[in-house]
C-alpha positions, -999 to +999 in steps of 0.1 A: +137-151-245+138-176-217+174-165-205+163-129-206+131-136-186+151-157-161+176-129-156+147-104-149+133-128-123+167-133-106+174-096-105+139-089-091+145-115-064+179-100-055+165-065-054+137-078-032+162-093-007+182-060-006+152-036-002+134-058+023+166-058+045+168-020+043+132-016+052+131-041+080+160-025+099+150+011+093+144+031+125+115+053+111+079+040+110+091+006+120+058-013+119+048-002+084+083-007+070+086-041+085+053-053+071+063-040+037+097-057+041+082-091+048+057-086+019+086-079-006+106-108+009+078-133+003+076-122-034+113-123-037+115-158-022+089-171-047+109-156-076+142-170-062+126-205-060+114-204-096+148-192-109+166-219-088+144-246-104+151-232-139+189-233-135+188-266-115+202-252-082+181-278-064+194-307-085+212-323-055+190-348-036+200-333-003+194-296-013+161-307-029+150-324+003+159-293+024+138-270+002+110-295+001+108-293+039+115-255+040+091-239+016+101-208-004+067-202-019+045-187+009+017-167-005-013-167+020+002-141+043+005-116+014-031-104+017-031-097+054+003-080+050-011-056+024-041-048+046-021-042+078+006-023+059-020+002+047-034+006+082+000+010+099+011+036+072-019+058+080-019+052+118+017+054+132+006+037+166-011+008+148-003-026+163-013-061+152-032-076+180-035-113+190-069-114+174-056-099+141-028-125+140-055-150+131-055-135+096-022-153+091-035-188+101-044-197+065-007-197+057-009-234+067-022-240+032+013-231+019+028-256+043+008-287+032+034-299+007+062-296+034+041-314+060+035-341+034+072-346+028+079-346+066+052-373+071+066-394+043+101-392+056+091-401+091+069-429+079+096-444+057+123-440+085+101-457+111+090-483+085+053-474+090+052-465+053+066-481+022+092-462+002+069-454-027+071-417-032+050-417-064+015-412-049+029-386-024+045-366-052+013-367-072-006-354-041+019-326-037+017-316-074-021-315-072-020-295-040+004-270-056-020-265-085-052-260-065-037-241-036-034-212-060-072-208-059-074-199-021-042-178-026-058-157-053-090-154-034-072-143-002-051-116-019-081-103-039-102-102-007-076-082+013-069-059-017-107-051-017-107-046+021-077-023+017-094-003-010-124+001+012-102+011+042-086+039+021-120+051+009-133+052+045-102+070+057-106+097+030-142+103+040-134+105+077-105+129+072-118+154+046-096+182+058-062+174+042-062+137+050-048+144+085-015+155+070-012+122+051-019+133+015+014+123+001+014+090+019-022+084+009-014+088-028+014+062-025-010+038-008-036+042-036-009+034-061+002+005-040-032-012-038-039-005-075-007-023-085-018-054-066-053-052-081-037-051-116-015-081-107-046-100-095-063-094-128-032-108-147-031-138-124-068-145-128-064-147-166-036-172-161-053-191-132-086-200-148-072-223-175-043-234-153-066-251-127-086-270-153-068-304-154-068-308-192-052-273-197-027-274-168+000-291-187-006-271-218-004-238-199+030-248-184+043-261-216+032-231-236+037-202-212+056-217-183+053-194-152+065-162-170+031-146-173+030-145-135+066-141-125+076-114-149+048-091-135+060-102-100+095-090-109+082-057-121+062-054-089+094-060-069+113-034-089+085-009-084+081-016-047+118-014-042+122+019-060+092+034-042+103+020-009+138+034-012+124+068-023+100+069+007+129+061+030+151+087+014+124+113+017+117+104+053+154+107+062+156+140+043+127+154+062+142+143+095+175+160+086+157+191+076+138+192+109+169+185+129+188+213+111+160+238+116+146+231+150+121+256+164+114+261+201+083+242+213+067+275+224+072+291+190+057+260+173+027+260+197+021+297+193+024+295+155-001+266+152-025+284+175-022+316+154-027+298+121-058+280+133-072+312+148-066+331+116-086+304+097-114+295+121-120+329+137-107+355+112-116+332+082-087+345+061-091+316+037-121+335+022-097+359+007-088+344-028-056+364-029-043+350+004-007+339+004+021+333+030+031+370+029-004+382+038-008+355+064+025+366+079+015+402+081-019+393+097-003+370+124+030+389+128+048+356+124+078+354+099+071+336+066+099+311+072+084+301+106+049+297+091+063+275+063+085+254+087+056+248+111+032+238+083+057+215+065+075+200+094+049+199+122+015+199+105+027+179+074+009+202+050+019+227+023+004+262+026-021+255-002-032+222+014-037+240+047-058+268+032-077+248+007-089+223+033-107+251+051-122+263+018-135+228+010-150+225+045-166+259+040-180+248+006-195+216+021-212+236+049-225+264+026-237+240-001-262+225+024-277+258+033-311+267+017-300+303+009-272+289-013-296+270-036-297+298-061-259+298-066-240+274-089-212+252-076-188+276-091-205+305-073-203+288-039-167+279-045-159+315-052-177+325-020-154+301-002-122+317-015-114+298-046-105+320-076-098+290-100-125+264-108-098+240-119-080+243-086-114+239-067-124+207-087-089+191-083-087+200-046-122+188-038-116+154-055-083+150-036-099+156-003-132+139-006-125+113-033-153+125-056-164+154-077-184+183-062-215+175-083-214+138-073-208+147-037-238+170-036-260+144-053-251+119-027-257+144+001-292+152-013-301+115-016-289+107+019-303+139+034 
């Protein structure tokens, strides 16, 4: 199985190099795509390093020395990259400030083996140190083992912070997630993938860092329990990254081929908001694009184009966000206490309880009953 696993690792690394290059030089959503590109590149470099060692690419003394000085395994920045990628994906104008760059300072842990090699080379060259690499090699090996502890802690911490950030974003943007519903679902999947990987790594890491089991773990399992999931992660991130790019380009093409005058866009958005907030058409359970078109006098194609291209929402997302907001307001009124959740939902325009339950959870992140219990407790 080893040749098969090695091939998976190599293909994962190659795909990582390709997709990270595509993402880094893309012209849309530059900040987020570049952060994701660097993240994928770091995982790909670690996989490439492992494969190179398996097939003895670094057998030459000169090549080995070069890659002892230039590390390929750099893990500490992965956590901050995850955290900042999620923020920049939801906030297009997000920028990493000088203060936030401090999150990358712990990457020095990854450079300790390289610094050790450089110090040894300088020491031997200047004759300040004896040419006895044994103790230095042992120090590097020990460092490589125990540096995985802060690496695991770092990624786990930032994954948790990212999860909290997503939860807070959903609560602060209950009405349609500010047009980011599709992107938000991808980010949820993204962070769950890293949480699963951290769980797998933890199972391997615990016996690995215990000295009497370190050798046994490597002899029995080698690094495959970690690097095969890493290869899968690269494949998944690569496919998803490419699909997101393709969808982004497709949307831009669609917008470019169906450009509406700014005045029409402004008037349509104003009419759509007025029909919801003033006329409260969303209370009509039979409301559809045709009825909305007749009410506003705006063609159906124009309404759909403005919703999809300029408000980043489908018709149902736009209408149901108002219905959920109405439910939240009505549920807190004393006169509504005699009604069931289903009754209040019907009053707000929902004619399907399944649709109401699903929509409520998508927007608020919790079920209606759980939300109301929390509201009662905090109220």
